[in-house]
C-alpha positions as CSV (number, residue, x, y, z in Angstrom):
1,X,-16.1,-6.9,19.7
2,X,-15.2,-3.3,20.2
3,X,-13.6,-2.1,23.4
4,X,-14.0,1.6,24.2
5,X,-13.6,3.8,27.3
6,X,-14.5,7.3,28.4
7,X,-11.7,9.8,29.0
8,X,-11.0,13.1,30.7
9,X,-11.2,15.4,27.7
10,X,-9.1,18.5,27.4
11,X,-11.3,21.2,25.9
12,X,-11.5,24.9,25.4
13,X,-13.8,26.9,27.6
14,X,-17.2,27.7,25.9
15,X,-16.3,31.3,25.1
16,X,-13.0,30.3,23.4
17,X,-14.0,27.3,21.3
18,X,-14.4,29.2,18.1
19,X,-10.9,30.8,18.5
20,X,-9.3,27.4,19.3
21,X,-11.1,25.1,16.8
22,X,-9.5,24.5,13.4
23,X,-9.6,22.4,10.3
24,X,-7.6,19.1,10.4
25,X,-3.9,19.4,9.8
26,X,-4.0,17.5,6.6
27,X,-6.6,19.5,4.6
28,X,-4.5,22.6,4.3
29,X,-0.9,23.5,3.8
30,X,1.5,25.6,6.0
31,X,0.7,28.9,4.1
32,X,-3.1,28.4,4.5
33,X,-2.7,27.6,8.2
34,X,-0.5,30.6,8.7
35,X,-3.2,32.8,7.1
36,X,-6.1,31.3,9.0
37,X,-4.3,31.6,12.3
38,X,-3.1,35.2,11.7
39,X,-3.7,37.4,14.7
40,X,-5.1,34.5,16.8
41,X,-2.7,33.1,19.3
42,X,-5.3,30.7,20.5
43,X,-5.7,28.9,17.2
44,X,-5.0,25.1,17.4
45,X,-2.9,25.5,14.3
46,X,-0.1,26.6,16.6
47,X,-0.2,23.0,17.9
48,X,-1.1,21.0,14.8
49,X,0.8,23.2,12.3
50,X,3.5,24.6,14.6
51,X,5.7,25.6,11.6
52,X,3.6,28.7,11.4
53,X,5.5,30.0,14.4
54,X,8.8,29.8,12.4
55,X,9.9,31.8,9.3
56,X,8.2,31.0,6.0
57,X,9.9,28.0,4.4
58,X,10.8,26.2,7.7
59,X,10.7,22.4,7.2
60,X,7.5,21.3,9.0
61,X,9.3,18.0,9.9
62,X,12.2,19.6,11.6
63,X,12.8,18.4,15.2
64,X,12.4,22.0,16.6
65,X,8.9,22.2,14.9
66,X,7.6,19.1,16.8
67,X,9.1,20.5,20.0
68,X,7.2,23.8,19.4
69,X,4.0,21.8,19.1
70,X,4.5,20.5,22.7
71,X,5.6,23.9,23.9
72,X,2.4,25.5,22.5
73,X,0.2,22.7,23.9
74,X,1.6,23.3,27.4
75,X,1.1,27.1,26.9
76,X,-2.6,26.5,26.0
77,X,-3.0,24.4,29.2
78,X,-1.2,27.0,31.4
79,X,-3.2,29.9,30.0
80,X,-6.5,28.1,30.5
81,X,-7.3,28.0,26.7
82,X,-7.6,24.2,27.2
83,X,-8.9,22.7,30.4
84,X,-9.2,19.1,31.4
85,X,-12.6,17.7,32.4
86,X,-12.8,16.6,36.1
87,X,-14.1,13.1,35.2
88,X,-14.0,10.6,32.4
89,X,-16.7,11.3,29.9
90,X,-18.0,10.4,26.5
91,X,-19.0,13.2,24.2
92,X,-21.6,13.7,21.4
93,X,-20.3,15.6,18.4
94,X,-22.8,16.6,15.7
95,X,-22.0,18.2,12.3
96,X,-24.6,19.8,10.0
97,X,-24.0,20.3,6.3
98,X,-26.6,21.3,3.7
99,X,-29.4,20.7,6.2
100,X,-28.3,17.2,7.1
101,X,-26.9,16.4,10.6
102,X,-24.7,13.4,11.6
103,X,-24.2,12.6,15.3
104,X,-21.0,11.0,16.5
105,X,-19.8,9.6,19.8
106,X,-16.3,10.7,20.9
107,X,-14.6,7.7,22.6
108,X,-11.3,6.2,23.6
109,X,-10.8,3.4,21.0
110,X,-8.7,0.4,22.0
111,X,-5.2,0.1,20.5
112,X,-5.2,-3.7,20.4
113,X,-8.5,-3.5,18.5
114,X,-6.6,-1.7,15.7
115,X,-3.8,-4.2,15.8
116,X,-6.0,-7.3,15.7
117,X,-8.5,-6.0,13.1
118,X,-11.6,-5.2,15.1
119,X,-11.0,-1.7,13.9
120,X,-11.0,-2.2,10.2
121,X,-9.1,-0.3,7.5
122,X,-9.9,0.2,3.8
123,X,-6.9,2.2,2.7
124,X,-3.1,1.6,2.6
125,X,-1.0,4.0,4.7
126,X,2.4,5.5,3.9
127,X,5.2,5.0,6.4
128,X,6.5,8.6,6.1
129,X,3.0,10.0,7.0
130,X,2.6,7.6,9.8
131,X,6.0,8.6,11.3
132,X,5.1,12.3,11.1
133,X,2.0,11.8,13.1
134,X,3.7,9.4,15.5
135,X,6.3,12.1,16.3
136,X,3.4,14.5,16.9
137,X,1.7,12.1,19.3
138,X,4.9,11.3,21.1
139,X,6.0,14.8,21.7
140,X,2.6,16.0,22.9
141,X,1.9,12.7,24.7
142,X,-1.7,13.2,23.4
143,X,-4.0,12.7,20.5
144,X,-4.6,16.3,19.6
145,X,-6.9,15.5,16.7
146,X,-9.6,12.8,16.5
147,X,-10.0,10.1,13.9
148,X,-13.3,9.4,12.1
149,X,-14.9,6.0,12.5
150,X,-18.2,4.4,11.4
151,X,-20.1,1.7,13.2
152,X,-23.0,-0.5,12.2
153,X,-26.3,1.1,13.0
154,X,-27.5,0.7,16.6
155,X,-30.9,2.0,17.7
156,X,-30.0,1.8,21.4
157,X,-27.0,4.1,20.9
158,X,-29.2,6.4,18.8
159,X,-31.6,6.8,21.7
160,X,-28.8,7.8,24.1
161,X,-27.4,10.3,21.6
162,X,-30.9,11.7,20.9
163,X,-31.4,12.3,24.6
164,X,-28.4,14.5,24.8
165,X,-29.1,16.2,21.5
166,X,-32.4,17.4,22.9
167,X,-30.5,19.4,25.6
168,X,-28.6,22.6,25.5
169,X,-25.1,21.9,23.9
170,X,-21.8,22.7,25.4
171,X,-20.6,24.2,22.0
172,X,-22.6,25.3,19.0
173,X,-21.1,27.3,16.2
174,X,-20.8,27.8,12.5
175,X,-17.3,27.3,11.1
176,X,-15.8,30.0,8.9
177,X,-15.0,29.2,5.3
178,X,-17.3,26.2,4.8
179,X,-20.3,27.3,6.8
180,X,-20.9,23.9,8.5
181,X,-22.4,23.8,12.0
182,X,-20.6,22.0,14.8
183,X,-22.4,21.1,18.0
184,X,-21.0,19.3,21.1
185,X,-22.4,17.8,24.3
186,X,-20.8,16.2,27.3
187,X,-22.0,12.7,28.5
188,X,-21.0,12.7,32.2
189,X,-23.9,10.5,33.6
190,X,-22.4,7.3,34.9
191,X,-25.3,5.1,33.8
192,X,-25.2,6.4,30.3
193,X,-21.4,6.0,30.2
194,X,-21.7,2.4,31.3
195,X,-24.5,1.7,28.8
196,X,-22.5,3.1,25.9
197,X,-19.5,1.0,26.9
198,X,-21.7,-2.1,27.1
199,X,-23.4,-1.5,23.7
200,X,-20.1,-1.0,21.9
201,X,-18.9,-4.3,23.5
202,X,-21.6,-6.0,21.3
203,X,-20.5,-4.3,18.1
204,X,-18.3,-6.7,16.1
205,X,-16.2,-4.0,14.2
206,X,-15.5,-0.4,13.8
207,X,-14.5,1.1,10.5
208,X,-12.0,3.8,9.8
209,X,-13.8,6.3,7.6
210,X,-11.2,9.1,7.5
211,X,-7.9,9.4,9.2
212,X,-6.0,6.2,8.4
213,X,-2.6,7.8,9.1
214,X,-3.7,9.3,12.4
215,X,-5.2,5.9,13.4
216,X,-2.0,4.0,12.6
217,X,0.2,6.6,14.4
218,X,-2.0,6.7,17.5
219,X,-2.1,2.9,17.7
220,X,1.6,2.4,17.0
221,X,2.6,4.9,19.7
222,X,0.2,3.2,22.2
223,X,1.8,-0.2,21.3
224,X,5.3,1.4,21.7
225,X,4.4,2.7,25.2
226,X,3.1,-0.7,26.2
227,X,6.3,-2.4,25.1
228,X,8.5,0.2,27.0
229,X,6.6,-0.1,30.2
230,X,7.9,-3.1,32.3
231,X,4.8,-2.8,34.5
232,X,2.3,-2.7,31.7
233,X,-1.2,-3.8,32.8
234,X,-3.3,-3.1,29.7
235,X,-5.6,-0.5,31.3
236,X,-3.3,2.5,31.0
237,X,-4.6,5.6,29.1
238,X,-2.0,5.0,26.3
239,X,-3.9,1.9,25.4
240,X,-6.6,4.1,23.9
241,X,-6.8,6.8,21.2
242,X,-9.5,9.4,20.4
243,X,-12.1,8.6,17.8
244,X,-15.4,10.1,16.8
245,X,-17.8,7.1,15.9
246,X,-20.8,7.7,13.6
247,X,-23.5,5.3,12.7
248,X,-22.9,4.2,9.1
249,X,-26.4,5.2,7.9
250,X,-25.8,8.9,8.8
251,X,-22.6,9.2,6.8
252,X,-22.2,10.6,3.3
253,X,-19.3,9.7,1.0
254,X,-19.0,12.2,-1.8
255,X,-17.4,11.7,-5.2
256,X,-13.6,11.8,-5.7
257,X,-12.8,12.8,-9.2
258,X,-9.9,12.7,-11.6
259,X,-8.2,15.3,-13.9
260,X,-5.5,14.2,-16.4
261,X,-2.9,16.3,-18.2
262,X,-2.8,14.6,-21.6
263,X,-4.5,11.9,-23.7
264,X,-1.3,9.8,-24.1
265,X,-0.7,10.9,-27.7
266,X,-4.3,10.5,-28.8
267,X,-6.6,13.1,-30.4
268,X,-10.0,13.6,-28.6
269,X,-11.7,11.7,-31.4
270,X,-9.3,8.8,-31.1
271,X,-9.7,8.8,-27.3
272,X,-13.5,8.7,-27.6
273,X,-13.3,5.9,-30.2
274,X,-11.1,3.9,-27.8
275,X,-13.3,4.2,-24.8
276,X,-16.4,3.2,-26.8
277,X,-15.2,-0.4,-26.9
278,X,-15.9,-0.7,-23.1
279,X,-18.4,2.1,-22.5
280,X,-21.7,3.4,-24.0
281,X,-20.7,7.0,-24.9
282,X,-23.4,9.7,-25.0
283,X,-22.6,13.3,-25.9
284,X,-24.4,15.5,-23.3
285,X,-23.3,18.9,-24.8
286,X,-21.9,21.9,-22.9
287,X,-24.1,21.6,-19.7
288,X,-22.4,19.9,-16.8
289,X,-23.4,16.3,-16.6
290,X,-23.2,14.4,-13.2
291,X,-23.0,10.6,-13.0
292,X,-26.4,9.2,-12.0
293,X,-25.7,5.6,-10.9
294,X,-23.0,3.1,-10.2
295,X,-20.9,2.3,-13.4
296,X,-22.0,5.6,-15.0
297,X,-19.2,8.2,-15.4
298,X,-19.0,11.8,-16.5
299,X,-16.2,12.8,-19.0
300,X,-15.3,16.4,-19.8
301,X,-13.2,16.8,-22.9
302,X,-12.8,19.6,-25.5
303,X,-15.6,21.8,-23.9
304,X,-18.2,19.0,-24.0
305,X,-19.6,16.6,-21.4
306,X,-20.1,12.9,-22.1
307,X,-21.9,10.1,-20.2
308,X,-19.9,6.9,-20.1
309,X,-21.7,3.7,-19.0
310,X,-19.6,0.6,-18.5
311,X,-20.8,-2.2,-20.7
312,X,-21.9,-5.5,-19.0
313,X,-18.9,-7.9,-18.8
314,X,-16.4,-5.1,-18.2
315,X,-16.7,-5.4,-14.4
316,X,-17.4,-8.1,-11.8
317,X,-20.3,-7.3,-9.4
318,X,-19.3,-10.3,-7.2
319,X,-15.8,-8.9,-6.6
320,X,-15.9,-6.2,-3.8
321,X,-12.9,-4.4,-5.5
322,X,-13.8,-5.1,-9.1
323,X,-17.3,-3.7,-8.8
324,X,-15.9,-0.3,-7.7
325,X,-16.2,2.5,-10.3
326,X,-12.7,3.7,-9.3
327,X,-11.4,0.2,-10.3
328,X,-13.4,0.2,-13.6
329,X,-12.2,3.7,-14.6
330,X,-8.6,2.9,-13.5
331,X,-8.5,-0.4,-15.5
332,X,-10.4,0.6,-18.6
333,X,-9.5,4.3,-19.1
334,X,-6.5,5.4,-17.0
335,X,-4.4,2.3,-17.4
336,X,-5.6,0.7,-20.6
337,X,-5.8,3.9,-22.7
338,X,-3.9,6.6,-20.9
339,X,-1.0,4.5,-19.5
340,X,-1.5,5.8,-16.0
341,X,-0.6,2.7,-13.9
342,X,0.1,4.1,-10.4
343,X,-2.4,6.6,-9.1
344,X,-0.2,7.4,-6.1
345,X,2.9,8.5,-8.0
346,X,2.0,9.4,-11.6
347,X,2.3,13.2,-12.1
348,X,0.0,13.2,-15.1
349,X,-3.1,12.8,-12.9
350,X,-4.6,14.8,-10.0
351,X,-7.6,14.4,-7.8
352,X,-10.5,16.7,-6.9
353,X,-12.8,16.2,-4.0
354,X,-16.5,16.4,-5.0
355,X,-17.1,19.1,-2.4
356,X,-15.6,21.5,-5.0
357,X,-18.3,20.6,-7.5
358,X,-18.0,19.5,-11.2
359,X,-17.4,23.1,-12.1
360,X,-13.9,22.8,-10.7
361,X,-13.2,20.0,-13.2
362,X,-14.4,22.1,-16.1
363,X,-12.3,25.1,-14.8
364,X,-9.1,23.0,-14.7
365,X,-9.6,21.6,-18.2
366,X,-10.7,24.9,-19.7
367,X,-7.7,26.6,-18.3
368,X,-5.4,24.3,-20.3
369,X,-3.8,22.9,-17.2
370,X,-5.6,19.6,-17.8
371,X,-6.8,17.9,-20.9
372,X,-9.7,15.9,-19.6
373,X,-11.7,15.2,-16.4
374,X,-13.5,12.2,-15.2
375,X,-16.2,12.3,-12.5
376,X,-17.3,9.2,-10.6
377,X,-20.4,8.2,-8.8
378,X,-19.6,8.0,-5.0
379,X,-18.8,4.8,-3.2
380,X,-21.4,3.7,-0.7
381,X,-20.9,3.0,3.0
382,X,-22.0,-0.6,2.3
383,X,-19.2,-1.0,-0.3
384,X,-16.6,0.4,2.1
385,X,-17.7,-1.9,4.9
386,X,-17.8,-4.9,2.6
387,X,-14.3,-4.2,1.5
388,X,-13.0,-3.8,5.0
389,X,-14.8,-7.0,6.2
390,X,-13.2,-9.0,3.4
391,X,-9.7,-7.7,4.3
392,X,-9.4,-5.9,0.9
393,X,-8.0,-2.5,0.4
394,X,-9.6,0.2,-1.8
395,X,-7.7,1.8,-4.6
396,X,-6.1,5.2,-3.9
397,X,-8.3,8.3,-3.8
398,X,-11.6,6.4,-3.6
399,X,-13.5,8.0,-0.7
400,X,-14.0,11.7,0.3
401,X,-16.0,12.3,3.5
402,X,-17.5,15.7,4.2
403,X,-17.9,17.5,6.5
404,X,-14.4,17.0,8.1
405,X,-14.1,16.8,11.8
406,X,-13.2,20.1,13.5
407,X,-10.0,19.8,15.5
408,X,-9.7,21.3,19.0
409,X,-13.1,20.5,20.4
410,X,-11.6,17.8,22.6
411,X,-8.1,16.3,23.1
412,X,-7.1,13.0,24.7
413,X,-4.0,12.8,26.9
414,X,-2.1,9.5,27.0
415,X,-1.2,9.7,30.7
């Protein structure tokens, strides 16, 4: 069962939230962060992308860059751009995209729950990326950015959240660039806090939706601190890390598509003939074609769109991994025909989040940069949870969650 706790959030004053809040560190590069933070000394990028305070080309993993993050964090606290709440609270964080709103609870998630599998993963992590975030957590002694969890639907938690959502929010703004709305409430009522903690204690598992590396780093640093403390009790703040937990039925996973540089020596006609052994191939012409169901794919090649429908017998609906369209396309097209065996390392393939639209696939092929594009029907939350429950791992680049959590609305200190 899931153990959570409230915490004394460190947050920007209402009038500064739009200056402080930023996109997550891993959705943009140093150059983009530098541009977005230009002229804004209060931008969280100075803490999560501190290389922007050094000359262009500075190694973002240099020791002095991590130290700058901590220096800037302390500066934000000293100047009152970030202020600690007087008591331990939970928080409601709502995001609105395309008229649809999802409501999350910001909580302290329990480090041992991550280590013992109550907090479930569906992706592999890379040690270098874990170590980068571990250094960031260590030097700041804080979780500066939240991770994104899902939990099984719970009507009683929905009622508590709805009660707060009916009141005036602490923060309410439209983010630049993407135009998504971010709304935030503070839960400081003791009865509600206790009830939320009790309700989570009945939830058998939490699921990492987005932020596998941040989750791993936060949990590993917490475990490190426990080991280093000779008087460790188990209730210290470092035993918890910051997560925003959303009910699974409110979340949207969007498509995560593929573009490939060549046809492995085949002509377009030969390639289409090869895939027709495993797929029903239909020429859809020059108008963009979007996959309409599981096991239906969209192929863009030589200025034309094709519908590909996997033939019965080419996949296993009883296998939580084998049933995934990312597995079907990897096995039957990318590996079998194009010789792309490792999605993580092969330089002939790239990945495009569905938020950019299928027009982005067409653009990259028409430009000559890529030879063909493959669009997939999105994974469902049920598939993700089934895979995590069975201890399986999804293939790389399977899920894309949108909207992304805004960083800087609240921070969790480890002491």
